[in-house]
PDB file of N, CA, C and O in Angstrom:
ATOM      1  N   UNK A   1      75.277   6.518  68.923  1.00  0.00           N
ATOM      2  CA  UNK A   1      73.910   6.284  68.733  1.00  0.00           C
ATOM      3  C   UNK A   1      73.526   6.559  67.449  1.00  0.00           C
ATOM      4  O   UNK A   1      72.897   5.701  66.831  1.00  0.00           O
ATOM      5  N   UNK A   2      73.826   7.729  66.883  1.00  0.00           N
ATOM      6  CA  UNK A   2      73.399   8.089  65.675  1.00  0.00           C
ATOM      7  C   UNK A   2      73.776   7.114  64.485  1.00  0.00           C
ATOM      8  O   UNK A   2      73.103   7.143  63.455  1.00  0.00           O
ATOM      9  N   UNK A   3      74.689   6.380  64.602  1.00  0.00           N
ATOM     10  CA  UNK A   3      75.354   5.368  63.587  1.00  0.00           C
ATOM     11  C   UNK A   3      74.300   4.387  63.283  1.00  0.00           C
ATOM     12  O   UNK A   3      74.276   3.887  62.159  1.00  0.00           O
ATOM     13  N   UNK A   4      73.295   4.011  64.301  1.00  0.00           N
ATOM     14  CA  UNK A   4      72.276   3.125  64.014  1.00  0.00           C
ATOM     15  C   UNK A   4      71.232   3.480  63.133  1.00  0.00           C
ATOM     16  O   UNK A   4      70.465   2.693  62.578  1.00  0.00           O
ATOM     17  N   UNK A   5      71.247   4.708  63.035  1.00  0.00           N
ATOM     18  CA  UNK A   5      69.928   5.321  62.223  1.00  0.00           C
ATOM     19  C   UNK A   5      70.370   5.905  60.851  1.00  0.00           C
ATOM     20  O   UNK A   5      69.509   6.306  60.068  1.00  0.00           O
ATOM     21  N   UNK A   6      71.526   5.955  60.583  1.00  0.00           N
ATOM     22  CA  UNK A   6      72.020   6.495  59.160  1.00  0.00           C
ATOM     23  C   UNK A   6      72.786   5.393  58.447  1.00  0.00           C
ATOM     24  O   UNK A   6      73.431   4.513  59.017  1.00  0.00           O
ATOM     25  N   UNK A   7      72.645   5.538  57.163  1.00  0.00           N
ATOM     26  CA  UNK A   7      73.513   4.689  56.143  1.00  0.00           C
ATOM     27  C   UNK A   7      75.038   4.648  56.546  1.00  0.00           C
ATOM     28  O   UNK A   7      75.460   5.569  57.246  1.00  0.00           O
ATOM     29  N   UNK A   8      75.792   3.760  56.196  1.00  0.00           N
ATOM     30  CA  UNK A   8      77.197   3.686  56.443  1.00  0.00           C
ATOM     31  C   UNK A   8      78.017   4.951  55.852  1.00  0.00           C
ATOM     32  O   UNK A   8      78.872   5.524  56.528  1.00  0.00           O
ATOM     33  N   UNK A   9      77.686   5.332  54.549  1.00  0.00           N
ATOM     34  CA  UNK A   9      78.280   6.160  53.902  1.00  0.00           C
ATOM     35  C   UNK A   9      78.065   7.713  54.472  1.00  0.00           C
ATOM     36  O   UNK A   9      78.689   8.669  54.012  1.00  0.00           O
ATOM     37  N   UNK A  10      77.196   7.802  55.421  1.00  0.00           N
ATOM     38  CA  UNK A  10      76.671   9.107  56.082  1.00  0.00           C
ATOM     39  C   UNK A  10      77.004   9.294  57.406  1.00  0.00           C
ATOM     40  O   UNK A  10      76.710  10.343  57.979  1.00  0.00           O
ATOM     41  N   UNK A  11      77.724   8.180  58.085  1.00  0.00           N
ATOM     42  CA  UNK A  11      77.927   8.136  59.510  1.00  0.00           C
ATOM     43  C   UNK A  11      78.819   9.327  60.033  1.00  0.00           C
ATOM     44  O   UNK A  11      78.558   9.938  61.070  1.00  0.00           O
ATOM     45  N   UNK A  12      79.871   9.592  59.235  1.00  0.00           N
ATOM     46  CA  UNK A  12      80.696  10.644  59.784  1.00  0.00           C
ATOM     47  C   UNK A  12      80.024  11.937  59.783  1.00  0.00           C
ATOM     48  O   UNK A  12      80.165  12.698  60.740  1.00  0.00           O
ATOM     49  N   UNK A  13      79.240  12.266  58.690  1.00  0.00           N
ATOM     50  CA  UNK A  13      78.587  13.556  58.525  1.00  0.00           C
ATOM     51  C   UNK A  13      77.504  13.660  59.639  1.00  0.00           C
ATOM     52  O   UNK A  13      77.288  14.725  60.218  1.00  0.00           O
ATOM     53  N   UNK A  14      76.889  12.603  59.892  1.00  0.00           N
ATOM     54  CA  UNK A  14      75.611  12.476  60.835  1.00  0.00           C
ATOM     55  C   UNK A  14      76.239  12.835  62.308  1.00  0.00           C
ATOM     56  O   UNK A  14      75.744  13.632  63.104  1.00  0.00           O
ATOM     57  N   UNK A  15      77.341  12.135  62.479  1.00  0.00           N
ATOM     58  CA  UNK A  15      77.911  12.337  63.790  1.00  0.00           C
ATOM     59  C   UNK A  15      78.524  13.910  63.885  1.00  0.00           C
ATOM     60  O   UNK A  15      78.408  14.548  64.931  1.00  0.00           O
ATOM     61  N   UNK A  16      79.166  14.453  62.730  1.00  0.00           N
ATOM     62  CA  UNK A  16      79.434  16.005  62.810  1.00  0.00           C
ATOM     63  C   UNK A  16      78.328  16.734  63.318  1.00  0.00           C
ATOM     64  O   UNK A  16      78.414  17.465  64.305  1.00  0.00           O
ATOM     65  N   UNK A  17      77.112  16.517  62.549  1.00  0.00           N
ATOM     66  CA  UNK A  17      75.953  17.460  62.814  1.00  0.00           C
ATOM     67  C   UNK A  17      75.447  17.260  64.130  1.00  0.00           C
ATOM     68  O   UNK A  17      75.057  18.273  64.711  1.00  0.00           O
ATOM     69  N   UNK A  18      75.367  16.145  64.735  1.00  0.00           N
ATOM     70  CA  UNK A  18      75.092  15.865  66.294  1.00  0.00           C
ATOM     71  C   UNK A  18      76.071  16.645  67.129  1.00  0.00           C
ATOM     72  O   UNK A  18      75.657  17.398  68.010  1.00  0.00           O
ATOM     73  N   UNK A  19      77.258  16.504  66.903  1.00  0.00           N
ATOM     74  CA  UNK A  19      78.275  17.231  67.645  1.00  0.00           C
ATOM     75  C   UNK A  19      78.028  18.793  67.622  1.00  0.00           C
ATOM     76  O   UNK A  19      78.067  19.491  68.634  1.00  0.00           O
ATOM     77  N   UNK A  20      77.787  19.225  66.435  1.00  0.00           N
ATOM     78  CA  UNK A  20      77.773  20.782  66.163  1.00  0.00           C
ATOM     79  C   UNK A  20      76.480  21.176  66.872  1.00  0.00           C
ATOM     80  O   UNK A  20      76.486  22.266  67.445  1.00  0.00           O
ATOM     81  N   UNK A  21      75.254  20.354  66.914  1.00  0.00           N
ATOM     82  CA  UNK A  21      74.153  20.757  67.482  1.00  0.00           C
ATOM     83  C   UNK A  21      74.415  20.807  69.085  1.00  0.00           C
ATOM     84  O   UNK A  21      74.050  21.773  69.755  1.00  0.00           O
ATOM     85  N   UNK A  22      74.944  19.914  69.526  1.00  0.00           N
ATOM     86  CA  UNK A  22      75.341  19.866  71.153  1.00  0.00           C
ATOM     87  C   UNK A  22      76.280  20.928  71.446  1.00  0.00           C
ATOM     88  O   UNK A  22      76.198  21.490  72.539  1.00  0.00           O
ATOM     89  N   UNK A  23      77.183  21.281  70.586  1.00  0.00           N
ATOM     90  CA  UNK A  23      78.132  22.549  70.690  1.00  0.00           C
ATOM     91  C   UNK A  23      77.299  23.753  70.695  1.00  0.00           C
ATOM     92  O   UNK A  23      77.478  24.544  71.621  1.00  0.00           O
ATOM     93  N   UNK A  24      76.469  24.000  69.859  1.00  0.00           N
ATOM     94  CA  UNK A  24      75.516  25.170  69.865  1.00  0.00           C
ATOM     95  C   UNK A  24      74.794  25.241  70.909  1.00  0.00           C
ATOM     96  O   UNK A  24      74.707  26.355  71.426  1.00  0.00           O
ATOM     97  N   UNK A  25      74.153  24.244  71.460  1.00  0.00           N
ATOM     98  CA  UNK A  25      73.236  24.256  72.625  1.00  0.00           C
ATOM     99  C   UNK A  25      74.140  24.521  73.905  1.00  0.00           C
ATOM    100  O   UNK A  25      73.779  25.366  74.724  1.00  0.00           O
ATOM    101  N   UNK A  26      75.181  23.881  74.058  1.00  0.00           N
ATOM    102  CA  UNK A  26      76.106  24.090  75.252  1.00  0.00           C
ATOM    103  C   UNK A  26      76.677  25.550  75.197  1.00  0.00           C
ATOM    104  O   UNK A  26      76.440  26.328  76.120  1.00  0.00           O
ATOM    105  N   UNK A  27      77.360  25.885  74.217  1.00  0.00           N
ATOM    106  CA  UNK A  27      78.076  27.163  74.213  1.00  0.00           C
ATOM    107  C   UNK A  27      77.350  28.473  73.731  1.00  0.00           C
ATOM    108  O   UNK A  27      77.786  29.603  73.952  1.00  0.00           O
ATOM    109  N   UNK A  28      76.153  28.180  73.022  1.00  0.00           N
ATOM    110  CA  UNK A  28      75.557  29.248  72.501  1.00  0.00           C
ATOM    111  C   UNK A  28      74.226  29.520  73.164  1.00  0.00           C
ATOM    112  O   UNK A  28      74.028  30.694  73.475  1.00  0.00           O
ATOM    113  N   UNK A  29      73.353  28.706  73.414  1.00  0.00           N
ATOM    114  CA  UNK A  29      72.140  28.685  73.892  1.00  0.00           C
ATOM    115  C   UNK A  29      72.044  28.845  75.497  1.00  0.00           C
ATOM    116  O   UNK A  29      71.254  29.656  75.980  1.00  0.00           O
ATOM    117  N   UNK A  30      72.887  28.030  76.312  1.00  0.00           N
ATOM    118  CA  UNK A  30      72.846  28.068  77.669  1.00  0.00           C
ATOM    119  C   UNK A  30      73.451  29.449  78.304  1.00  0.00           C
ATOM    120  O   UNK A  30      72.912  29.995  79.267  1.00  0.00           O
ATOM    121  N   UNK A  31      74.619  29.956  77.670  1.00  0.00           N
ATOM    122  CA  UNK A  31      74.912  31.247  78.374  1.00  0.00           C
ATOM    123  C   UNK A  31      74.046  32.365  78.056  1.00  0.00           C
ATOM    124  O   UNK A  31      74.141  33.405  78.708  1.00  0.00           O
ATOM    125  N   UNK A  32      73.154  32.236  77.049  1.00  0.00           N
ATOM    126  CA  UNK A  32      72.232  33.356  76.713  1.00  0.00           C
ATOM    127  C   UNK A  32      70.927  33.199  77.664  1.00  0.00           C
ATOM    128  O   UNK A  32      70.298  34.204  77.993  1.00  0.00           O
ATOM    129  N   UNK A  33      70.560  31.965  78.072  1.00  0.00           N
ATOM    130  CA  UNK A  33      69.226  31.612  78.811  1.00  0.00           C
ATOM    131  C   UNK A  33      69.481  32.035  80.270  1.00  0.00           C
ATOM    132  O   UNK A  33      68.494  32.336  80.941  1.00  0.00           O
ATOM    133  N   UNK A  34      70.657  32.088  80.806  1.00  0.00           N
ATOM    134  CA  UNK A  34      70.821  32.327  82.215  1.00  0.00           C
ATOM    135  C   UNK A  34      70.396  33.868  82.513  1.00  0.00           C
ATOM    136  O   UNK A  34      69.704  34.131  83.497  1.00  0.00           O
ATOM    137  N   UNK A  35      70.806  34.783  81.693  1.00  0.00           N
ATOM    138  CA  UNK A  35      70.487  36.194  82.000  1.00  0.00           C
ATOM    139  C   UNK A  35      68.987  36.406  81.679  1.00  0.00           C
ATOM    140  O   UNK A  35      68.301  37.227  82.288  1.00  0.00           O
ATOM    141  N   UNK A  36      68.548  35.658  80.741  1.00  0.00           N
ATOM    142  CA  UNK A  36      67.045  35.830  80.352  1.00  0.00           C
ATOM    143  C   UNK A  36      66.311  35.359  81.573  1.00  0.00           C
ATOM    144  O   UNK A  36      65.427  36.058  82.068  1.00  0.00           O
ATOM    145  N   UNK A  37      66.668  34.131  82.100  1.00  0.00           N
ATOM    146  CA  UNK A  37      65.846  33.598  83.210  1.00  0.00           C
ATOM    147  C   UNK A  37      65.992  34.392  84.390  1.00  0.00           C
ATOM    148  O   UNK A  37      65.024  34.545  85.135  1.00  0.00           O
ATOM    149  N   UNK A  38      67.194  34.955  84.660  1.00  0.00           N
ATOM    150  CA  UNK A  38      67.377  35.835  85.956  1.00  0.00           C
ATOM    151  C   UNK A  38      66.562  37.108  85.576  1.00  0.00           C
ATOM    152  O   UNK A  38      65.942  37.678  86.473  1.00  0.00           O
ATOM    153  N   UNK A  39      66.527  37.555  84.394  1.00  0.00           N
ATOM    154  CA  UNK A  39      65.673  38.965  84.196  1.00  0.00           C
ATOM    155  C   UNK A  39      64.157  38.677  84.404  1.00  0.00           C
ATOM    156  O   UNK A  39      63.477  39.459  85.068  1.00  0.00           O
ATOM    157  N   UNK A  40      63.694  37.701  83.912  1.00  0.00           N
ATOM    158  CA  UNK A  40      62.212  37.316  83.950  1.00  0.00           C
ATOM    159  C   UNK A  40      61.797  37.019  85.214  1.00  0.00           C
ATOM    160  O   UNK A  40      60.690  37.395  85.599  1.00  0.00           O
ATOM    161  N   UNK A  41      62.654  36.292  86.027  1.00  0.00           N
ATOM    162  CA  UNK A  41      62.092  35.905  87.384  1.00  0.00           C
ATOM    163  C   UNK A  41      62.682  36.668  88.436  1.00  0.00           C
ATOM    164  O   UNK A  41      62.559  36.276  89.596  1.00  0.00           O
ATOM    165  N   UNK A  42      63.440  37.935  88.108  1.00  0.00           N
ATOM    166  CA  UNK A  42      63.956  39.007  88.990  1.00  0.00           C
ATOM    167  C   UNK A  42      64.668  38.278  90.138  1.00  0.00           C
ATOM    168  O   UNK A  42      64.443  38.550  91.317  1.00  0.00           O
ATOM    169  N   UNK A  43      65.568  37.303  89.723  1.00  0.00           N
ATOM    170  CA  UNK A  43      66.493  36.660  90.678  1.00  0.00           C
ATOM    171  C   UNK A  43      67.796  36.658  90.011  1.00  0.00           C
ATOM    172  O   UNK A  43      67.895  36.655  88.784  1.00  0.00           O
ATOM    173  N   UNK A  44      68.833  36.659  90.837  1.00  0.00           N
ATOM    174  CA  UNK A  44      70.234  36.632  90.263  1.00  0.00           C
ATOM    175  C   UNK A  44      71.002  35.396  90.707  1.00  0.00           C
ATOM    176  O   UNK A  44      71.723  34.861  89.865  1.00  0.00           O
ATOM    177  N   UNK A  45      70.940  34.925  91.825  1.00  0.00           N
ATOM    178  CA  UNK A  45      71.807  33.909  92.173  1.00  0.00           C
ATOM    179  C   UNK A  45      71.353  32.413  91.816  1.00  0.00           C
ATOM    180  O   UNK A  45      72.162  31.486  91.772  1.00  0.00           O
ATOM    181  N   UNK A  46      70.030  32.272  91.574  1.00  0.00           N
ATOM    182  CA  UNK A  46      69.621  30.981  91.272  1.00  0.00           C
ATOM    183  C   UNK A  46      69.371  30.560  89.909  1.00  0.00           C
ATOM    184  O   UNK A  46      68.959  29.439  89.614  1.00  0.00           O
ATOM    185  N   UNK A  47      69.650  31.553  89.027  1.00  0.00           N
ATOM    186  CA  UNK A  47      69.090  31.356  87.613  1.00  0.00           C
ATOM    187  C   UNK A  47      69.982  30.228  86.933  1.00  0.00           C
ATOM    188  O   UNK A  47      69.448  29.566  86.042  1.00  0.00           O
ATOM    189  N   UNK A  48      71.267  29.964  87.276  1.00  0.00           N
ATOM    190  CA  UNK A  48      72.003  28.756  86.803  1.00  0.00           C
ATOM    191  C   UNK A  48      71.474  27.473  87.358  1.00  0.00           C
ATOM    192  O   UNK A  48      71.530  26.437  86.695  1.00  0.00           O
ATOM    193  N   UNK A  49      70.931  27.518  88.629  1.00  0.00           N
ATOM    194  CA  UNK A  49      70.382  26.345  89.197  1.00  0.00           C
ATOM    195  C   UNK A  49      69.104  26.029  88.490  1.00  0.00           C
ATOM    196  O   UNK A  49      68.787  24.880  88.185  1.00  0.00           O
ATOM    197  N   UNK A  50      68.329  27.165  88.221  1.00  0.00           N
ATOM    198  CA  UNK A  50      66.954  26.853  87.512  1.00  0.00           C
ATOM    199  C   UNK A  50      67.260  26.188  86.115  1.00  0.00           C
ATOM    200  O   UNK A  50      66.683  25.171  85.731  1.00  0.00           O
ATOM    201  N   UNK A  51      68.217  26.855  85.399  1.00  0.00           N
ATOM    202  CA  UNK A  51      68.545  26.339  84.254  1.00  0.00           C
ATOM    203  C   UNK A  51      69.110  24.798  84.114  1.00  0.00           C
ATOM    204  O   UNK A  51      68.844  24.041  83.180  1.00  0.00           O
ATOM    205  N   UNK A  52      69.864  24.530  85.135  1.00  0.00           N
ATOM    206  CA  UNK A  52      70.418  23.170  85.180  1.00  0.00           C
ATOM    207  C   UNK A  52      69.272  22.277  85.503  1.00  0.00           C
ATOM    208  O   UNK A  52      69.243  21.210  84.889  1.00  0.00           O
ATOM    209  N   UNK A  53      68.275  22.536  86.401  1.00  0.00           N
ATOM    210  CA  UNK A  53      67.230  21.556  86.504  1.00  0.00           C
ATOM    211  C   UNK A  53      66.221  21.528  85.409  1.00  0.00           C
ATOM    212  O   UNK A  53      65.670  20.467  85.115  1.00  0.00           O
ATOM    213  N   UNK A  54      65.962  22.597  84.815  1.00  0.00           N
ATOM    214  CA  UNK A  54      65.222  22.554  83.546  1.00  0.00           C
ATOM    215  C   UNK A  54      66.022  21.693  82.394  1.00  0.00           C
ATOM    216  O   UNK A  54      65.454  20.824  81.732  1.00  0.00           O
ATOM    217  N   UNK A  55      67.197  21.985  82.259  1.00  0.00           N
ATOM    218  CA  UNK A  55      67.874  21.196  81.294  1.00  0.00           C
ATOM    219  C   UNK A  55      67.922  19.619  81.594  1.00  0.00           C
ATOM    220  O   UNK A  55      67.857  18.765  80.710  1.00  0.00           O
ATOM    221  N   UNK A  56      68.029  19.390  82.778  1.00  0.00           N
ATOM    222  CA  UNK A  56      67.986  17.955  83.252  1.00  0.00           C
ATOM    223  C   UNK A  56      66.669  17.335  83.089  1.00  0.00           C
ATOM    224  O   UNK A  56      66.572  16.196  82.632  1.00  0.00           O
ATOM    225  N   UNK A  57      65.742  17.966  83.408  1.00  0.00           N
ATOM    226  CA  UNK A  57      64.348  17.539  83.064  1.00  0.00           C
ATOM    227  C   UNK A  57      64.096  17.235  81.583  1.00  0.00           C
ATOM    228  O   UNK A  57      63.582  16.185  81.198  1.00  0.00           O
ATOM    229  N   UNK A  58      64.491  18.218  80.793  1.00  0.00           N
ATOM    230  CA  UNK A  58      64.360  18.030  79.433  1.00  0.00           C
ATOM    231  C   UNK A  58      65.287  16.994  78.803  1.00  0.00           C
ATOM    232  O   UNK A  58      64.994  16.490  77.719  1.00  0.00           O
ATOM    233  N   UNK A  59      66.174  16.733  79.329  1.00  0.00           N
ATOM    234  CA  UNK A  59      67.139  15.704  78.890  1.00  0.00           C
ATOM    235  C   UNK A  59      66.455  14.236  79.293  1.00  0.00           C
ATOM    236  O   UNK A  59      66.391  13.338  78.454  1.00  0.00           O
ATOM    237  N   UNK A  60      66.021  14.094  80.459  1.00  0.00           N
ATOM    238  CA  UNK A  60      65.114  13.062  80.890  1.00  0.00           C
ATOM    239  C   UNK A  60      63.894  12.686  79.983  1.00  0.00           C
ATOM    240  O   UNK A  60      63.586  11.532  79.686  1.00  0.00           O
ATOM    241  N   UNK A  61      63.286  13.750  79.611  1.00  0.00           N
ATOM    242  CA  UNK A  61      61.939  13.484  78.757  1.00  0.00           C
ATOM    243  C   UNK A  61      62.406  13.168  77.273  1.00  0.00           C
ATOM    244  O   UNK A  61      61.679  12.480  76.556  1.00  0.00           O
ATOM    245  N   UNK A  62      63.553  13.642  76.830  1.00  0.00           N
ATOM    246  CA  UNK A  62      63.999  13.268  75.467  1.00  0.00           C
ATOM    247  C   UNK A  62      64.630  11.898  75.353  1.00  0.00           C
ATOM    248  O   UNK A  62      64.436  11.154  74.392  1.00  0.00           O
ATOM    249  N   UNK A  63      65.395  11.611  76.390  1.00  0.00           N
ATOM    250  CA  UNK A  63      65.838  10.296  76.445  1.00  0.00           C
ATOM    251  C   UNK A  63      64.760   9.133  76.589  1.00  0.00           C
ATOM    252  O   UNK A  63      64.859   8.063  75.988  1.00  0.00           O
ATOM    253  N   UNK A  64      63.734   9.454  77.438  1.00  0.00           N
ATOM    254  CA  UNK A  64      62.600   8.398  77.574  1.00  0.00           C
ATOM    255  C   UNK A  64      61.749   8.377  76.288  1.00  0.00           C
ATOM    256  O   UNK A  64      61.287   7.306  75.894  1.00  0.00           O
ATOM    257  N   UNK A  65      61.534   9.497  75.642  1.00  0.00           N
ATOM    258  CA  UNK A  65      60.866   9.624  74.411  1.00  0.00           C
ATOM    259  C   UNK A  65      61.569   8.774  73.252  1.00  0.00           C
ATOM    260  O   UNK A  65      60.866   8.373  72.325  1.00  0.00           O
ATOM    261  N   UNK A  66      62.747   8.530  73.276  1.00  0.00           N
ATOM    262  CA  UNK A  66      63.532   8.064  72.172  1.00  0.00           C
ATOM    263  C   UNK A  66      64.096   6.543  72.697  1.00  0.00           C
ATOM    264  O   UNK A  66      64.802   5.870  71.946  1.00  0.00           O
ATOM    265  N   UNK A  67      63.758   6.114  73.911  1.00  0.00           N
ATOM    266  CA  UNK A  67      64.313   4.893  74.281  1.00  0.00           C
ATOM    267  C   UNK A  67      63.854   3.619  73.528  1.00  0.00           C
ATOM    268  O   UNK A  67      64.667   2.791  73.117  1.00  0.00           O
ATOM    269  N   UNK A  68      62.510   3.498  73.365  1.00  0.00           N
ATOM    270  CA  UNK A  68      61.915   2.404  72.524  1.00  0.00           C
ATOM    271  C   UNK A  68      62.525   2.344  71.184  1.00  0.00           C
ATOM    272  O   UNK A  68      62.983   1.286  70.753  1.00  0.00           O
ATOM    273  N   UNK A  69      62.551   3.530  70.453  1.00  0.00           N
ATOM    274  CA  UNK A  69      62.979   3.440  69.113  1.00  0.00           C
ATOM    275  C   UNK A  69      64.524   3.105  69.134  1.00  0.00           C
ATOM    276  O   UNK A  69      64.940   2.387  68.225  1.00  0.00           O
ATOM    277  N   UNK A  70      65.204   3.456  69.869  1.00  0.00           N
ATOM    278  CA  UNK A  70      66.753   3.074  70.138  1.00  0.00           C
ATOM    279  C   UNK A  70      66.867   1.615  70.341  1.00  0.00           C
ATOM    280  O   UNK A  70      67.688   0.962  69.697  1.00  0.00           O
ATOM    281  N   UNK A  71      66.036   1.049  71.254  1.00  0.00           N
ATOM    282  CA  UNK A  71      65.982  -0.310  71.575  1.00  0.00           C
ATOM    283  C   UNK A  71      65.761  -1.106  70.365  1.00  0.00           C
ATOM    284  O   UNK A  71      66.540  -2.017  70.085  1.00  0.00           O
ATOM    285  N   UNK A  72      64.698  -0.810  69.588  1.00  0.00           N
ATOM    286  CA  UNK A  72      64.221  -1.593  68.391  1.00  0.00           C
ATOM    287  C   UNK A  72      65.440  -1.358  67.276  1.00  0.00           C
ATOM    288  O   UNK A  72      65.737  -2.301  66.542  1.00  0.00           O
ATOM    289  N   UNK A  73      66.001  -0.339  67.183  1.00  0.00           N
ATOM    290  CA  UNK A  73      67.144  -0.191  66.067  1.00  0.00           C
ATOM    291  C   UNK A  73      68.334  -1.070  66.558  1.00  0.00           C
ATOM    292  O   UNK A  73      69.089  -1.671  65.793  1.00  0.00           O
ATOM    293  N   UNK A  74      68.422  -1.080  67.979  1.00  0.00           N
ATOM    294  CA  UNK A  74      69.629  -1.961  68.335  1.00  0.00           C
ATOM    295  C   UNK A  74      69.531  -3.457  68.224  1.00  0.00           C
ATOM    296  O   UNK A  74      70.451  -4.226  67.946  1.00  0.00           O
ATOM    297  N   UNK A  75      68.076  -3.801  68.526  1.00  0.00           N
ATOM    298  CA  UNK A  75      67.852  -5.132  68.235  1.00  0.00           C
ATOM    299  C   UNK A  75      68.029  -5.702  66.743  1.00  0.00           C
ATOM    300  O   UNK A  75      68.526  -6.791  66.456  1.00  0.00           O
ATOM    301  N   UNK A  76      67.483  -4.673  65.787  1.00  0.00           N
ATOM    302  CA  UNK A  76      67.438  -4.930  64.356  1.00  0.00           C
ATOM    303  C   UNK A  76      68.995  -5.058  63.993  1.00  0.00           C
ATOM    304  O   UNK A  76      69.468  -5.927  63.259  1.00  0.00           O
ATOM    305  N   UNK A  77      69.622  -4.159  64.561  1.00  0.00           N
ATOM    306  CA  UNK A  77      71.068  -4.220  64.250  1.00  0.00           C
ATOM    307  C   UNK A  77      71.845  -5.405  64.633  1.00  0.00           C
ATOM    308  O   UNK A  77      72.756  -5.792  63.901  1.00  0.00           O
ATOM    309  N   UNK A  78      71.511  -6.100  65.886  1.00  0.00           N
ATOM    310  CA  UNK A  78      72.065  -7.333  66.317  1.00  0.00           C
ATOM    311  C   UNK A  78      71.576  -8.598  65.555  1.00  0.00           C
ATOM    312  O   UNK A  78      72.287  -9.603  65.513  1.00  0.00           O
ATOM    313  N   UNK A  79      70.348  -8.543  64.946  1.00  0.00           N
ATOM    314  CA  UNK A  79      69.852  -9.508  64.065  1.00  0.00           C
ATOM    315  C   UNK A  79      70.621  -9.378  62.643  1.00  0.00           C
ATOM    316  O   UNK A  79      70.918 -10.390  62.009  1.00  0.00           O
ATOM    317  N   UNK A  80      70.877  -8.281  62.254  1.00  0.00           N
ATOM    318  CA  UNK A  80      71.568  -8.017  61.108  1.00  0.00           C
ATOM    319  C   UNK A  80      72.999  -8.621  61.090  1.00  0.00           C
ATOM    320  O   UNK A  80      73.468  -9.230  60.129  1.00  0.00           O
ATOM    321  N   UNK A  81      73.613  -8.391  62.222  1.00  0.00           N
ATOM    322  CA  UNK A  81      74.993  -8.749  62.424  1.00  0.00           C
ATOM    323  C   UNK A  81      75.150 -10.225  62.595  1.00  0.00           C
ATOM    324  O   UNK A  81      76.189 -10.787  62.248  1.00  0.00           O
ATOM    325  N   UNK A  82      74.053 -10.918  63.167  1.00  0.00           N
ATOM    326  CA  UNK A  82      74.127 -12.332  63.501  1.00  0.00           C
ATOM    327  C   UNK A  82      74.131 -13.278  62.187  1.00  0.00           C
ATOM    328  O   UNK A  82      74.190 -14.501  62.307  1.00  0.00           O
TER     329      UNK A  82
END
């Protein structure tokens, strides 16, 4: 998806940045948030479930917020290629 928003000469770099951000969130932020949530809510077994639900809701919100822009960029790309 990132290829639609950046110039051709920057596509590789932009894809690498997106992959790096996803890596940081998945392997850096998530393991740190589980004990923080468990400590704040004084629960131990369901902290991973709470984090999964919150992450899912955040993902849904982010996808919905960018959907219009993505469809607009995709239609402009189709017009450009035709």
